[in-house]
A tleap script that builds the chain and sets N, CA, C and O, in Angstrom:
source leaprc.protein.ff14SB
mol = sequence {
  NMET ASN SER PHE LYS MET LEU LYS ALA ALA
  LEU VAL VAL SER ILE PHE ALA PHE ALA PHE
  SER GLY VAL CYS THR SER LEU ALA VAL MET
  ASN ARG GLN GLN ALA LEU ARG GLU VAL SER
  ARG TYR ASN MET VAL TRP ALA VAL SER GLN
  ALA ILE GLY GLU PHE TYR ARG PHE GLU ALA
  ARG LEU ALA ALA TYR SER VAL CPRO
}
set mol.1.N position { 76.528 42.961 -55.639 }
set mol.1.CA position { 76.601 44.798 -56.129 }
set mol.1.C position { 75.098 45.067 -56.788 }
set mol.1.O position { 75.097 46.265 -57.074 }
set mol.2.N position { 74.213 44.664 -57.043 }
set mol.2.CA position { 72.827 45.018 -56.897 }
set mol.2.C position { 72.776 45.769 -56.202 }
set mol.2.O position { 72.448 46.931 -56.443 }
set mol.3.N position { 73.138 45.245 -54.970 }
set mol.3.CA position { 72.373 45.640 -53.166 }
set mol.3.C position { 73.177 46.783 -53.082 }
set mol.3.O position { 72.644 47.539 -52.270 }
set mol.4.N position { 74.371 47.350 -53.606 }
set mol.4.CA position { 75.066 48.307 -53.244 }
set mol.4.C position { 74.734 49.725 -53.886 }
set mol.4.O position { 75.011 50.850 -53.471 }
set mol.5.N position { 73.869 49.204 -55.341 }
set mol.5.CA position { 73.600 50.600 -55.925 }
set mol.5.C position { 72.046 50.492 -55.294 }
set mol.5.O position { 71.387 51.521 -55.145 }
set mol.6.N position { 71.677 49.584 -55.047 }
set mol.6.CA position { 70.185 49.723 -53.907 }
set mol.6.C position { 70.516 51.169 -53.084 }
set mol.6.O position { 69.996 52.278 -53.211 }
set mol.7.N position { 71.782 50.618 -52.038 }
set mol.7.CA position { 71.582 51.382 -50.762 }
set mol.7.C position { 72.380 52.161 -51.189 }
set mol.7.O position { 72.977 52.488 -50.164 }
set mol.8.N position { 72.875 52.767 -52.095 }
set mol.8.CA position { 73.351 54.123 -52.959 }
set mol.8.C position { 72.435 55.226 -52.893 }
set mol.8.O position { 72.445 56.370 -52.439 }
set mol.9.N position { 71.404 54.250 -53.691 }
set mol.9.CA position { 70.101 54.845 -54.294 }
set mol.9.C position { 69.319 55.581 -53.058 }
set mol.9.O position { 68.906 56.741 -53.040 }
set mol.10.N position { 69.235 54.646 -52.089 }
set mol.10.CA position { 68.276 54.473 -51.002 }
set mol.10.C position { 68.811 55.781 -50.131 }
set mol.10.O position { 68.130 56.551 -49.454 }
set mol.11.N position { 70.537 55.792 -50.405 }
set mol.11.CA position { 71.276 56.782 -49.252 }
set mol.11.C position { 70.783 58.318 -50.409 }
set mol.11.O position { 70.685 59.176 -49.532 }
set mol.12.N position { 70.559 58.823 -51.321 }
set mol.12.CA position { 70.525 60.187 -51.726 }
set mol.12.C position { 69.128 59.892 -51.890 }
set mol.12.O position { 68.559 60.974 -51.740 }
set mol.13.N position { 68.248 58.972 -52.126 }
set mol.13.CA position { 66.888 59.616 -51.787 }
set mol.13.C position { 66.639 59.881 -50.275 }
set mol.13.O position { 65.828 60.796 -50.132 }
set mol.14.N position { 66.981 59.485 -49.386 }
set mol.14.CA position { 66.961 59.688 -47.908 }
set mol.14.C position { 67.705 61.309 -47.813 }
set mol.14.O position { 67.058 62.230 -47.317 }
set mol.15.N position { 68.824 61.483 -48.233 }
set mol.15.CA position { 69.514 62.700 -48.393 }
set mol.15.C position { 68.881 63.768 -48.786 }
set mol.15.O position { 68.859 64.863 -48.225 }
set mol.16.N position { 68.294 63.405 -49.886 }
set mol.16.CA position { 67.007 64.433 -50.431 }
set mol.16.C position { 65.765 64.473 -49.778 }
set mol.16.O position { 65.407 65.628 -50.007 }
set mol.17.N position { 65.141 64.102 -49.307 }
set mol.17.CA position { 63.994 63.506 -48.246 }
set mol.17.C position { 64.188 64.470 -47.329 }
set mol.17.O position { 63.547 65.517 -47.409 }
set mol.18.N position { 65.565 64.145 -45.814 }
set mol.18.CA position { 65.560 64.758 -45.665 }
set mol.18.C position { 66.185 66.719 -45.374 }
set mol.18.O position { 66.092 67.557 -44.477 }
set mol.19.N position { 66.774 66.631 -46.708 }
set mol.19.CA position { 66.695 68.149 -47.070 }
set mol.19.C position { 65.380 68.613 -47.419 }
set mol.19.O position { 65.019 69.742 -47.085 }
set mol.20.N position { 64.530 67.723 -48.154 }
set mol.20.CA position { 63.389 68.522 -48.692 }
set mol.20.C position { 62.571 68.991 -47.211 }
set mol.20.O position { 61.813 69.957 -47.299 }
set mol.21.N position { 62.751 68.205 -45.664 }
set mol.21.CA position { 61.975 68.057 -44.927 }
set mol.21.C position { 62.371 69.549 -43.987 }
set mol.21.O position { 61.715 70.164 -43.146 }
set mol.22.N position { 63.490 69.735 -44.461 }
set mol.22.CA position { 64.638 70.469 -43.449 }
set mol.22.C position { 63.928 72.280 -43.919 }
set mol.22.O position { 63.771 73.332 -43.300 }
set mol.23.N position { 63.708 71.864 -45.148 }
set mol.23.CA position { 63.484 73.504 -46.140 }
set mol.23.C position { 61.769 73.878 -45.556 }
set mol.23.O position { 61.316 74.930 -45.104 }
set mol.24.N position { 61.199 72.727 -45.758 }
set mol.24.CA position { 59.620 72.919 -45.126 }
set mol.24.C position { 59.645 73.379 -43.798 }
set mol.24.O position { 59.296 74.431 -43.260 }
set mol.25.N position { 60.252 72.099 -43.317 }
set mol.25.CA position { 60.320 72.842 -41.608 }
set mol.25.C position { 60.662 74.888 -41.965 }
set mol.25.O position { 59.671 75.579 -42.203 }
set mol.26.N position { 61.723 75.389 -41.948 }
set mol.26.CA position { 62.178 76.138 -42.193 }
set mol.26.C position { 61.158 77.345 -42.887 }
set mol.26.O position { 61.173 78.478 -42.405 }
set mol.27.N position { 60.316 77.024 -43.999 }
set mol.27.CA position { 58.882 77.670 -44.309 }
set mol.27.C position { 58.251 77.406 -42.829 }
set mol.27.O position { 58.569 78.225 -41.966 }
set mol.28.N position { 57.605 76.609 -42.552 }
set mol.28.CA position { 56.844 76.517 -41.867 }
set mol.28.C position { 56.916 77.607 -40.051 }
set mol.28.O position { 56.052 78.089 -39.318 }
set mol.29.N position { 58.529 77.547 -40.026 }
set mol.29.CA position { 59.082 78.406 -38.924 }
set mol.29.C position { 58.865 79.878 -39.319 }
set mol.29.O position { 58.624 80.827 -38.572 }
set mol.30.N position { 59.041 79.855 -41.023 }
set mol.30.CA position { 59.072 81.339 -40.898 }
set mol.30.C position { 57.744 82.081 -41.069 }
set mol.30.O position { 57.421 83.186 -40.634 }
set mol.31.N position { 57.026 81.169 -41.840 }
set mol.31.CA position { 55.457 81.716 -41.831 }
set mol.31.C position { 54.705 81.530 -40.468 }
set mol.31.O position { 53.583 82.023 -40.584 }
set mol.32.N position { 54.852 81.142 -39.549 }
set mol.32.CA position { 55.087 81.222 -38.245 }
set mol.32.C position { 55.672 82.411 -37.047 }
set mol.32.O position { 55.248 82.604 -35.908 }
set mol.33.N position { 56.713 83.048 -37.729 }
set mol.33.CA position { 57.530 83.823 -37.386 }
set mol.33.C position { 56.553 85.315 -37.702 }
set mol.33.O position { 56.402 86.310 -36.994 }
set mol.34.N position { 56.028 84.997 -38.981 }
set mol.34.CA position { 55.607 86.311 -40.066 }
set mol.34.C position { 53.918 86.507 -39.339 }
set mol.34.O position { 53.100 87.409 -39.520 }
set mol.35.N position { 53.851 85.475 -38.623 }
set mol.35.CA position { 52.312 85.447 -38.347 }
set mol.35.C position { 51.776 85.723 -37.151 }
set mol.35.O position { 50.568 85.847 -36.949 }
set mol.36.N position { 53.081 85.878 -35.919 }
set mol.36.CA position { 53.246 86.359 -34.763 }
set mol.36.C position { 53.340 87.549 -34.536 }
set mol.36.O position { 52.724 88.143 -33.651 }
set mol.37.N position { 54.668 88.365 -35.847 }
set mol.37.CA position { 54.725 89.527 -36.446 }
set mol.37.C position { 53.471 90.121 -36.116 }
set mol.37.O position { 53.127 90.822 -35.164 }
set mol.38.N position { 52.752 89.604 -37.303 }
set mol.38.CA position { 51.015 90.290 -37.585 }
set mol.38.C position { 50.101 90.837 -36.384 }
set mol.38.O position { 49.438 91.853 -36.177 }
set mol.39.N position { 50.429 89.543 -35.634 }
set mol.39.CA position { 49.305 89.592 -34.254 }
set mol.39.C position { 49.453 90.627 -33.486 }
set mol.39.O position { 48.597 91.417 -33.086 }
set mol.40.N position { 51.580 90.566 -33.122 }
set mol.40.CA position { 51.884 91.549 -32.308 }
set mol.40.C position { 51.686 92.742 -32.824 }
set mol.40.O position { 51.407 93.570 -31.958 }
set mol.41.N position { 51.745 93.420 -34.587 }
set mol.41.CA position { 51.552 94.757 -34.606 }
set mol.41.C position { 49.770 94.883 -34.524 }
set mol.41.O position { 49.191 95.910 -34.172 }
set mol.42.N position { 49.255 93.926 -34.829 }
set mol.42.CA position { 47.818 94.298 -34.292 }
set mol.42.C position { 47.431 94.106 -33.476 }
set mol.42.O position { 46.206 94.184 -33.392 }
set mol.43.N position { 48.242 93.715 -32.295 }
set mol.43.CA position { 47.680 94.169 -30.628 }
set mol.43.C position { 48.502 95.468 -30.122 }
set mol.43.O position { 48.024 96.080 -29.167 }
set mol.44.N position { 49.986 96.032 -30.835 }
set mol.44.CA position { 49.943 96.921 -30.726 }
set mol.44.C position { 48.873 98.226 -31.038 }
set mol.44.O position { 48.370 99.025 -30.248 }
set mol.45.N position { 48.738 98.102 -32.542 }
set mol.45.CA position { 47.397 99.080 -32.925 }
set mol.45.C position { 46.433 99.211 -31.892 }
set mol.45.O position { 46.167 100.188 -31.192 }
set mol.46.N position { 45.767 97.620 -31.919 }
set mol.46.CA position { 44.959 97.938 -30.898 }
set mol.46.C position { 44.901 98.555 -29.361 }
set mol.46.O position { 44.003 99.183 -28.800 }
set mol.47.N position { 46.533 98.029 -28.784 }
set mol.47.CA position { 46.302 98.885 -27.674 }
set mol.47.C position { 46.693 100.774 -27.264 }
set mol.47.O position { 46.617 101.558 -26.318 }
set mol.48.N position { 47.075 100.736 -28.541 }
set mol.48.CA position { 46.864 102.661 -28.663 }
set mol.48.C position { 46.442 102.604 -29.120 }
set mol.48.O position { 47.028 103.535 -29.673 }
set mol.49.N position { 45.133 102.218 -30.247 }
set mol.49.CA position { 43.633 102.871 -30.355 }
set mol.49.C position { 42.704 102.933 -28.916 }
set mol.49.O position { 41.769 103.733 -28.879 }
set mol.50.N position { 43.003 102.025 -27.684 }
set mol.50.CA position { 42.322 102.280 -26.290 }
set mol.50.C position { 42.707 103.526 -25.884 }
set mol.50.O position { 42.102 104.559 -25.598 }
set mol.51.N position { 44.049 103.135 -25.930 }
set mol.51.CA position { 44.911 104.252 -24.929 }
set mol.51.C position { 44.315 105.787 -25.891 }
set mol.51.O position { 44.012 106.826 -25.304 }
set mol.52.N position { 44.264 105.673 -26.983 }
set mol.52.CA position { 43.707 107.259 -27.585 }
set mol.52.C position { 42.708 107.117 -26.945 }
set mol.52.O position { 42.658 108.002 -26.090 }
set mol.53.N position { 41.733 106.353 -26.897 }
set mol.53.CA position { 40.038 106.810 -26.757 }
set mol.53.C position { 40.053 107.075 -25.352 }
set mol.53.O position { 39.640 108.194 -25.046 }
set mol.54.N position { 40.431 106.316 -24.405 }
set mol.54.CA position { 40.834 106.460 -23.149 }
set mol.54.C position { 41.367 108.015 -22.390 }
set mol.54.O position { 41.065 108.613 -21.357 }
set mol.55.N position { 42.316 108.257 -23.535 }
set mol.55.CA position { 42.638 109.923 -22.829 }
set mol.55.C position { 41.760 110.658 -23.778 }
set mol.55.O position { 41.934 111.850 -23.525 }
set mol.56.N position { 40.785 110.515 -24.878 }
set mol.56.CA position { 39.871 111.596 -24.958 }
set mol.56.C position { 38.983 110.923 -23.944 }
set mol.56.O position { 39.489 111.168 -22.849 }
set mol.57.N position { 38.325 110.479 -23.849 }
set mol.57.CA position { 37.857 110.201 -22.285 }
set mol.57.C position { 38.036 110.460 -21.192 }
set mol.57.O position { 37.235 110.351 -20.263 }
set mol.58.N position { 39.280 110.894 -21.166 }
set mol.58.CA position { 39.605 111.624 -19.926 }
set mol.58.C position { 39.911 113.368 -20.056 }
set mol.58.O position { 40.025 114.196 -19.152 }
set mol.59.N position { 39.984 113.535 -21.490 }
set mol.59.CA position { 39.978 114.943 -21.840 }
set mol.59.C position { 38.628 115.520 -21.453 }
set mol.59.O position { 38.703 116.512 -20.727 }
set mol.60.N position { 37.313 115.079 -21.810 }
set mol.60.CA position { 36.398 115.245 -21.904 }
set mol.60.C position { 36.024 115.505 -20.414 }
set mol.60.O position { 35.863 116.663 -20.028 }
set mol.61.N position { 35.853 114.217 -19.391 }
set mol.61.CA position { 35.727 114.438 -18.153 }
set mol.61.C position { 36.465 115.810 -17.548 }
set mol.61.O position { 35.610 116.516 -17.013 }
set mol.62.N position { 37.341 116.194 -17.500 }
set mol.62.CA position { 38.521 117.398 -17.352 }
set mol.62.C position { 37.412 118.767 -17.933 }
set mol.62.O position { 37.111 119.792 -17.320 }
set mol.63.N position { 37.074 118.418 -19.015 }
set mol.63.CA position { 36.453 119.331 -19.271 }
set mol.63.C position { 34.842 119.477 -19.302 }
set mol.63.O position { 34.018 120.252 -19.787 }
set mol.64.N position { 34.852 118.391 -18.573 }
set mol.64.CA position { 33.399 119.236 -17.758 }
set mol.64.C position { 33.253 119.684 -16.319 }
set mol.64.O position { 32.307 120.193 -15.717 }
set mol.65.N position { 34.857 119.232 -15.835 }
set mol.65.CA position { 34.724 120.041 -14.678 }
set mol.65.C position { 35.755 121.414 -14.636 }
set mol.65.O position { 36.280 122.041 -13.717 }
set mol.66.N position { 35.756 121.509 -15.778 }
set mol.66.CA position { 36.612 122.686 -15.687 }
set mol.66.C position { 35.707 124.248 -15.480 }
set mol.66.O position { 34.486 124.248 -15.642 }
set mol.67.N position { 36.439 125.498 -15.121 }
set mol.67.CA position { 35.646 126.950 -15.284 }
set mol.67.C position { 35.885 127.667 -16.127 }
set mol.67.O position { 37.008 128.011 -16.494 }
set mol.68.N position { 34.650 128.062 -16.642 }
set mol.68.CA position { 34.669 129.162 -17.862 }
set mol.68.C position { 35.346 130.558 -17.653 }
set mol.68.O position { 35.359 131.381 -18.568 }
savepdb mol mol.pdb
quit
């Protein structure tokens, strides 16, 4: 009888531990996805800023060859 109660308690504890680890894993995945979104957003801003800079350099080169 006592071993049955211990087994029941161990089962309850393992269920809670499994649920807790699932929640922690979900939070870790969400944090990783958020970090990846921020990195991709930063990369996009960097790429746009590089493209704008190249456009201005190209425009300046064209202005050097323009006829007044």
